[in-house]
Each structure stands twice: as C-alpha cells, then as structure tokens.
C-alpha positions in Angstrom: 0.2 -0.2 0.1 1.2 3.6 -0.6 1.1 5.5 2.4 1.5 9.5 2.5 2.1 11.3 5.5 1.8 14.8 5.6 2.9 17.6 7.8 3.8 21.3 6.9 6.3 21.6 10.2 8.6 18.6 10.0 11.7 21.1 10.5 10.0 22.0 13.8 10.4 18.6 15.7 7.3 19.3 17.8 4.8 16.9 19.0 2.7 16.6 15.9 6.0 15.8 14.1 7.0 13.1 16.6 3.1 11.6 16.4 3.5 11.9 12.1 7.1 10.3 12.4 6.0 7.5 14.7 2.9 6.6 12.4 5.5 6.3 9.5 7.9 4.4 11.5 5.2 2.1 12.3 4.1 1.3 8.6 7.2 1.9 6.6 8.2 -2.3 7.2 4.9 -3.1 5.6 4.3 -0.5 3.0 5.7 2.2 0.7 5.7 5.3 3.2 6.2 9.2 1.8 6.9 11.7 4.2 5.0 14.7 2.4 6.1 18.4 3.3 5.6 22.1 1.7 9.3 22.3 2.3 12.4 19.7 2.5 11.6 16.7 4.9 14.8 16.5 7.6 14.5 12.7 7.8 18.1 12.8 9.6 16.6 15.5 12.0 13.7 13.4 12.8 15.9 10.3 13.6 18.5 12.4 15.6 16.1 14.6 17.3 13.1 12.4 17.6 14.8 9.1 18.1 13.0 7.5 14.8 14.1 4.9 12.7 12.2 5.8 9.3 14.3 3.4 7.5 12.8 2.9 4.7 11.1 6.1 3.8 10.6 8.4 1.0 10.2 11.7 0.7 8.0 14.7 -1.5 7.7 18.3 -1.5 4.4 19.9 -2.7 3.8 23.5 -3.1 2.1 25.1 -0.2 -1.1 25.3 -1.8 -4.3 23.6 -0.8 -5.2 22.4 -4.1 -1.6 21.0 -4.7 -1.6 19.2 -1.3 -4.9 17.7 -2.5 -3.5 16.6 -5.7 -0.6 15.2 -4.0 -3.1 12.9 -1.2 -4.6 11.6 -4.7 -1.4 9.7 -5.5 -1.4 7.8 -2.5 -3.7 4.6 -1.3 -3.9 6.0 2.4 -3.5 9.7 3.1 -2.6 10.4 6.9 -2.7 14.6 7.5 -0.6 15.0 10.4 0.0 18.8 10.0 -1.9 21.4 12.2 -4.4 23.9 10.8 -4.3 21.8 7.7 -7.8 22.4 6.0 -7.0 20.4 2.8 -9.3 17.5 2.1 -8.3 13.8 1.1 -8.5 12.6 -2.4 -6.8 9.3 -1.7 -9.0 5.7 -1.5 -8.4 6.1 2.3 -7.6 9.1 4.7 -7.2 9.8 8.4 -6.9 13.3 10.0 -5.1 13.3 12.7 -6.1 16.2 14.9 -4.2 18.4 17.4 -7.0 20.8 18.0 -10.1 21.8 15.9 -8.5 25.7 15.9 -11.7 27.6 14.3 -10.6 30.3 11.2 -12.1 32.9 13.5 -9.8 32.1 16.3 -7.2 35.3 15.9 -10.4 37.7 15.6 -11.4 40.0 18.5 -14.7 39.6 20.3 -16.9 42.0 18.2 -15.7 40.4 15.2 -16.3 36.8 16.5 -20.3 37.7 17.7 -20.7 39.5 14.2 -19.3 36.4 12.4 -21.4 34.1 14.2 -24.7 35.9 13.5 -24.5 38.3 11.0 -21.8 36.5 9.0 -24.1 33.1 9.6 -27.0 34.7 8.1 -25.1 36.2 4.9 -23.0 33.0 4.6 -26.3 30.9 4.8 -27.1 28.5 1.7 -23.5 29.3 -0.2 -22.7 26.0 -2.2 -18.9 26.4 -0.6 -16.3 26.8 -3.6 -13.7 24.3 -4.0 -10.1 26.1 -4.1 -8.1 24.7 -7.2 -4.3 25.9 -8.2 -3.2 29.7 -7.3 -4.8 29.7 -3.8 -2.1 30.3 -1.1 -3.1 29.2 2.4 -5.1 31.4 4.8 -3.0 34.2 6.3 -3.5 37.2 8.0 -5.3 37.8 11.7 -7.5 40.2 13.5 -10.5 39.3 11.0 -8.2 40.5 8.1 -8.1 36.6 7.0 -7.4 36.2 3.3 -5.7 33.6 1.0 -2.6 35.1 -1.6 -3.2 34.0 -5.3 -0.4 33.3 -7.9 -0.8 34.6 -11.3 -3.2 31.8 -12.3 -5.8 30.8 -9.8 -8.8 28.6 -10.4 -11.9 27.8 -8.0 -15.1 25.8 -9.1 -18.5 25.8 -7.5 -21.1 23.1 -8.0 -24.3 23.7 -9.7 -26.9 22.1 -12.0 -25.9 21.2 -15.7 -26.3 24.6 -17.7 -27.2 26.5 -14.8 -26.2 30.3 -14.6 -24.5 31.2 -11.1 -23.3 34.6 -10.2 -20.3 34.8 -8.6 -18.6 37.3 -6.2 -15.1 37.5 -5.3 -14.0 39.6 -2.7 -10.2 41.0 -3.2 -8.6 41.9 0.0 -7.1 45.3 0.4 -3.2 45.5 -0.2 -1.0 46.1 -3.1 -2.6 47.5 -6.2 -3.1 44.5 -8.9 -4.9 44.1 -12.2 -7.0 41.3 -11.7 -9.3 39.8 -14.6 -12.1 37.8 -13.3 -13.1 35.0 -15.8 -16.3 33.1 -15.4 -17.1 31.1 -18.4 -17.3 33.7 -21.3 -17.6 36.9 -19.0 -14.5 38.5 -18.3 -14.5 41.5 -15.6 -11.5 43.6 -14.5 -10.4 45.0 -11.1 -8.2 46.9 -9.7 -7.7 46.2 -6.0 -5.6 48.5 -3.7 -6.0 50.3 -0.4 -9.5 49.3 -0.3 -11.1 45.9 -0.7 -13.1 45.2 -4.1 -16.0 42.8 -4.6 -16.3 41.8 -8.3 -19.0 39.6 -9.6 -19.1 37.3 -12.9 -21.7 34.7 -14.3 -20.8 31.3 -15.3 -22.4 28.1 -16.2 -22.4 24.3 -14.6 -20.8 22.3 -17.3 -22.3 18.9 -18.0 -20.7 17.7 -14.6 -22.5 20.5 -12.7 -19.4 22.3 -11.9 -19.3 25.9 -13.0 -15.3 27.2 -13.4 -13.8 30.4 -12.7 -10.2 31.6 -13.5 -8.8 34.6 -11.6 -5.7 36.3 -13.3 -3.2 39.0 -11.9 -0.9 40.7 -14.5 0.9 43.0 -11.9 1.5 43.3 -8.2 -0.2 41.1 -5.8 -3.6 40.1 -5.0 -5.3 38.4 -2.3 -8.9 37.1 -1.9 -10.8 37.3 1.2 -14.3 35.8 0.2 -16.1 34.2 -2.3 -20.0 34.5 -2.6 -22.3 32.5 -4.7 -25.7 33.5 -5.9 -27.2 36.5 -7.0 -30.2 37.1 -4.5 -30.6 40.0 -2.3 -28.6 38.0 0.6 -25.9 37.2 -1.9 -25.6 41.0 -2.8 -25.6 42.0 0.5 -23.1 39.5 1.4 -20.8 40.9 -1.2 -21.3 44.3 -0.2 -20.5 43.3 3.5 -17.6 41.6 2.6 -15.7 44.1 0.8 -16.4 46.5 4.3 -15.9 44.0 6.9 -14.6 40.5 5.2 -14.3 38.7 8.6 -17.9 38.3 8.0 -17.2 36.3 5.5 -15.0 33.6 7.0 -16.8 30.2 7.4 -15.0 28.0 10.1 -17.1 24.8 9.2 -15.2 21.8 8.7 -16.3 20.5 5.6 -13.4 19.3 4.5 -12.9 16.6 7.5 -15.8 14.8 5.7 -13.2 13.5 3.2 -11.4 11.5 5.7 -12.4 8.0 6.9 -11.0 8.5 10.7 -10.7 11.6 12.7 -7.9 11.0 15.3 -8.2 13.2 18.4 -5.1 13.6 20.8 -7.0 13.8 24.2 -10.3 13.6 25.5 -9.8 17.7 25.6 -9.5 17.7 22.0 -12.2 15.1 21.4 -14.5 17.2 23.6 -13.8 20.5 21.5 -13.9 18.8 18.2 -17.5 17.7 19.0 -18.2 21.3 20.4 -16.6 23.2 17.6 -17.0 20.9 14.4 -19.9 18.8 15.5 -18.0 15.8 14.3 -17.0 12.6 16.6 -13.4 11.7 17.0 -11.4 8.8 18.6 -9.0 9.3 21.1 -5.5 8.2 20.0 -3.0 9.3 22.8 0.2 10.0 21.1 3.4 8.0 21.6 5.9 8.9 24.3 9.0 7.1 24.4 10.5 6.3 27.8 13.4 8.3 28.8 15.9 7.1 31.4 16.2 8.7 34.9 19.6 9.8 35.8 21.7 10.9 39.0 18.7 13.7 40.0 20.0 17.3 40.3 18.4 20.3 41.5 17.1 21.5 38.2 13.4 22.6 36.9 12.9 21.9 33.6 10.3 23.1 31.2 10.8 21.8 27.4 8.5 23.5 24.5 8.9 25.5 21.7 9.6 29.6 22.1 6.3 31.2 21.2 5.3 34.6 22.0 1.7 34.5 23.8 0.7 37.4 21.0 0.9 34.7 18.3 -1.3 31.9 20.0 0.2 28.7 21.6 2.8 30.0 23.9 4.4 28.1 26.5 4.7 30.6 28.8 8.5 30.8 29.2 8.8 34.3 30.4 6.0 33.6 33.0 8.4 30.7 34.5 11.6 32.7 34.4 9.9 35.7 36.3 8.4 33.1 38.9 11.9 31.3 39.2 13.3 34.9 39.8 11.2 35.7 42.6 11.8 32.3 44.5 15.3 32.7 44.0 15.6 35.9 45.5 13.7 35.1 48.4 16.2 32.3 48.7 13.8 29.8 48.6 15.7 28.0 45.4 19.1 27.8 47.2 21.2 25.9 44.9 18.6 25.1 42.1 18.7 26.1 38.5 15.7 26.6 35.7 16.7 25.3 32.5 14.1 25.9 28.9 14.8 24.0 26.2 12.8 24.7 23.0 12.9 25.1 19.2 12.8 28.8 18.1 11.7 30.0 14.7 13.4 33.0 13.1 10.1 35.4 13.9 10.2 34.3 17.1 13.4 35.6 18.1 12.0 38.6 19.6 10.2 36.8 22.1 13.3 34.6 22.6 15.4 37.8 23.3 13.0 38.9 25.9 13.1 35.8 27.7 16.7 35.8 27.7 16.6 39.5 29.1 14.5 38.4 31.8 17.1 35.6 32.7 20.1 37.6 33.1 21.4 37.2 36.4 19.4 34.2 37.4 20.8 30.7 37.5 18.7 30.0 34.3 20.0 28.2 31.1 18.1 28.2 27.6 18.9 25.4 25.4 17.6 26.8 22.0 17.3 24.0 19.2 19.3 21.4 21.6 20.1 17.9 19.8 17.7 15.2 21.0 20.8 13.5 23.5 21.0 16.9 25.2 17.4 16.9 25.9 17.3 13.3 27.4 20.1 14.3 29.5 18.2 17.2 30.8 15.2 15.1 31.3 17.3 12.5 33.3 18.6 14.9 35.6 15.9 17.1 36.5 13.8 16.8 39.7 11.1 19.1 38.7 9.2 19.6 35.6 7.1 23.0 34.9 4.4 23.3 32.6 2.0 26.4 32.1 0.9 26.6 28.8 -2.6 28.0 29.0 -1.8 30.4 31.8 -3.8 33.5 31.7 -5.9 32.7 28.8 -9.2 32.4 28.6 -10.7 28.9 28.4 -14.1 29.3 26.5 -12.7 32.1 24.1 -9.5 30.5 23.3 -9.3 26.8 24.0 -6.7 26.4 21.6 -4.3 27.9 23.7 -4.1 25.5 26.2 -2.0 22.5 26.1 -4.1 19.8 24.0 -2.0 16.9 25.4 1.5 17.5 26.6 4.4 15.2 25.3 6.9 16.9 26.8 5.4 16.4 30.3 4.9 12.8 30.0 9.0 12.5 28.5 9.7 14.2 31.9 7.4 11.7 33.8 8.7 9.1 32.5 12.5 10.3 33.5 11.2 10.5 36.9 10.8 14.4 37.1 7.9 15.4 39.1 5.5 17.5 37.0 4.0 20.6 38.1 1.3 21.5 35.6 -1.2 24.1 34.8 -4.4 22.6 35.8 -6.5 22.7 32.6 -6.5 20.6 29.2 -4.4 17.9 28.3 -2.3 18.2 31.7 -5.2 17.6 33.8 -5.6 14.2 31.9 -1.9 13.1 32.2 -1.4 14.1 35.5 -3.0 12.7 38.7 -2.9 15.2 41.3 -1.0 14.1 44.6 -0.3 10.7 42.9 2.1 11.1 39.7 2.5 15.1 40.1 1.0 18.1 41.5 -1.4 20.9 39.6 -1.3 24.8 39.7 -4.0 27.3 38.8 -1.6 30.6 39.0 1.7 31.8 39.6 1.2 32.0 43.1 0.2 28.6 43.0 3.3 27.2 40.9 5.4 29.2 43.4 4.2 27.6 46.7 3.8 24.0 45.3 7.5 24.1 43.8 8.7 25.5 47.0 7.1 22.7 49.0 8.4 20.1 47.2 12.0 21.5 47.3 11.9 21.3 50.8 10.3 17.9 50.8 12.5 15.3 49.4 10.4 12.5 50.4 7.2 13.4 48.7 9.5 14.3 45.6 10.7 10.8 45.3 7.0 9.5 46.2 5.5 11.6 43.2 8.5 10.6 41.1 7.5 7.0 41.3 3.9 7.6 40.5 5.0 9.9 37.2 6.9 7.0 36.1 4.4 4.3 36.2 1.9 7.3 34.7 3.8 7.9 31.7 4.1 3.9 31.2 0.2 4.4 30.0 1.6 6.7 27.1 4.3 4.1 25.7 5.1 3.7 21.8 3.5 0.3 22.3 0.3 1.4 23.1 0.2 3.8 20.7 1.5 1.2 17.8 -1.1 -1.1 18.8 -4.0 1.0 18.9 -2.9 2.6 15.4 -2.6 -0.7 13.7 -6.3 -1.6 15.2 -7.7 1.6 14.0 -6.2 1.6 10.6 -7.1 -1.8 9.8 -10.3 -1.0 8.4 -8.4 0.6 5.5 -5.9 -2.2 4.8 -3.4 -0.8 6.7 
C-alpha cells in the first residue's frame, strides 16, 4: 500500500511531528511510506532529534497551496494528515486526519468580530454552495479579522451547480497592493484593480455537464489576495458581497467540511475530542500520542521546561517568560538556593524577539536556555531534572481561546518517564495526564506554582514518592500502546 504522511512543519520537531514520524515509522516496514511536506523533509533530523528509525521512507515536497496538497494526496492509497491547521481535503482512497486541536478560522478575531461572524455573518453565508479552491490559492493568512488567501498569477476555483445553470459568483479581493485582476467566469471577463480598499467583483458562470462551474482569476501585476467568495444572485448574496468588501471577517466560514473526506478523525486527547464535538460537530476517536520513555539519571536540583519559544500574542505559548519571572522571585527570596531552571525548545526566526525577551528576563539568574538542542541533550536534562514545569494556557480564556491550552503534553510525559515530578497548569491535556497528588501536582496561577514548587523543594521524600507515581503513569502512553492502537484503527483501511 502507498501511504503518504503529511506535515507542513517537519523541521520544527515538535509533538505533532513526533506523532507523524511514529506513524510513518510503524507503517514503513509493511508499506511504501512517503513523508510529504511543503518544504524539505529533514529525515536525518527526525531520526536524531526525535529518535525515529524511518527506514525505509521516501520524501516528497509539494507547493504550499491547498490544491497542490489535495492533488498530492490522490497519489496514495492511504493519506494521513498530521499537519496542524490543515484544511485540505483527502483525495486518496482512504484517509486519516490526526487532529492536534480543532482551532477555528475565527480564533484570531477580536470579540466583536467573533460575535458578528457568528450572527450577521452566519445569515449572509447561509445557503452558499462552498467553492472548491484549485491551483493558485495559498493557505489562509492574516489575523484580527483580515483573513485572506494570496493568489498566484493564475488561480482557479469551482462551484457546484446544475448542468447548464447560470450562477453569479462574487469574489471579494482584500485590501493590499494594487494589482490588475481579470475574473473570468465562462466567457464573461470582468476587470478589477484592488488597492487600498477591498473590492467585490461579480461574474456569471455556467455549470458544465458534470454540474461544475469554473472561474479563473488572472493577475498581471502586483499581488492580490482573496478574502471571500460569495455565490448566488439573490438579495442575501448581494448584501454579503457588499458587507464582505467592508468587513471581510463576515465571510470567513469555519465549518470543517473538508474533514468529511477522511475515513477517520483522530484526537490526541479527551480535551481535544470534547472541543471537536463542540466546534466541529464531529465525533472523533482518541489516540494518545506516543511517548518514548526517557532513562532517569542522577537527579540534580534542576527545574526543567521543554517547548517551543512562542510569543503569547501569536497563540500557543509555553509561557517561558512567566516561568523565568516566577523562578526569579523564588530565587531572590532564597527559596531555590542551589537550584537552576533550564528552558529547552526550538525557535523560528520570527519568534527570535520573544526569545530575546526571555533571555533578558533570565539575566543574572541561574537560568540556562537550550535553543534547538539535540535530542541527546534534551534526554540528559530530562534524566537530571527533579521537577518539571508546564504552564501552557496560563492566563488564557478557556472559552474564547481553548486552542491556546495544552492539548495533550508529550514533553510532560517524557519528563515523568524520567522521574521528574510534573507541576502543571490545571487545565486541558495536562489534567488528563497528571493525577494530582499521585503522579504530580497541579497549579492554577503563578502564586500556586511558586507555593507548590517551594513545598517540593523542601520535602525530598514527597518528591521521590511523586516521581515513582510519575514513572508509572508515563508507562500508559508508551509507544507500544500507541502502535498497537494505531494498527487496530487503520486495519479497516487495509493498513
């Protein structure tokens, strides 16, 4: 069987990449497995930093365009999508979507925009036959309501209709650089020049013998982006087009129709499964991520935290800045004499300013930053650490921004397997993983983190008892359990 495992972010070597890589590792002995990405796939790095075998596997690189990813999926018998925020449909005979979290397209909107999208926008969008985006459309980008897709020189989309039926289609071009645009629906061509203000342009198109109406967008200069596509010629459609040109966030539809092209929807925790039902109205099956046990070493007075450096303003932050500040308060009071804090994680170029802020806050403190550390170094730190801090979700609104919480917490389980006692924020995935008072402790604010840490620093006997409980609990998430359940779930698809 030809199996494609897709991930946009292989090079970040994060939790989703560990899941994707382990799936490929499990299947590559019996099937022809290809790791698919939108950039070079670092197989060597996946082996070194995530401890995977991946022999044999092939790699494939596709354009970072929805249609290109969907077309690539059609080359395989089984397509496994492990990419966070992917909204590409599956064109393979069988498909499984591994869900980190059902983050809505409206997640970056402010409160007023979110309310208007769910009320006024819902009325305006009602009854649209959703277009299928073809080649030339880029991924969703932008924030705070200005969500759009950039288009290449020639972009295409189709709309379902009846054979021979005329349908009006309005494309709302986002504000941006001026570009000469031709919108071609069948024989009808309309010129537009989007510039500093959004522009709504309408053409007519006709369904072919298969009931598909095709529209082409051609740009001859500059760049352009599409913030919405409205189909229909009624009063509601006309109103939607006008409203979308002024307030494009009204046209954003976060319904997950693409997910229905997959046979299997896999959630990484009960937390994710619950929110998938609430946000997407879809049932899913829990498949806890695989967590390879890490050997315990000689325990030192080390507090460890592992996770990518990511500013809270950008979303899913691990809150390293708050951890450094809390450690600093404890250390200056003399509560952590002889202890040190180690922060481990990757950092992309755009997140370097946040890393600099963390580094500045750590100046003068016994705090070490291990940026883009090799897997061997990470495991050595797990083995030496006595305590493990995890604060993702701290200070976030669980109703408005559930995606900003830890969906599962692979690094927490890794630390537990090495006998580091976890002290985790009491919400979401970590609440499922850590049994409070048995295999770790929980906190609800930074004062609670400080108080709980101080207690364990002073009570070695309790630390050792919780460490034993942590190792026992971590065994429930071992790779063998993951691989066995994965095989059972994929068996109906022939894998």
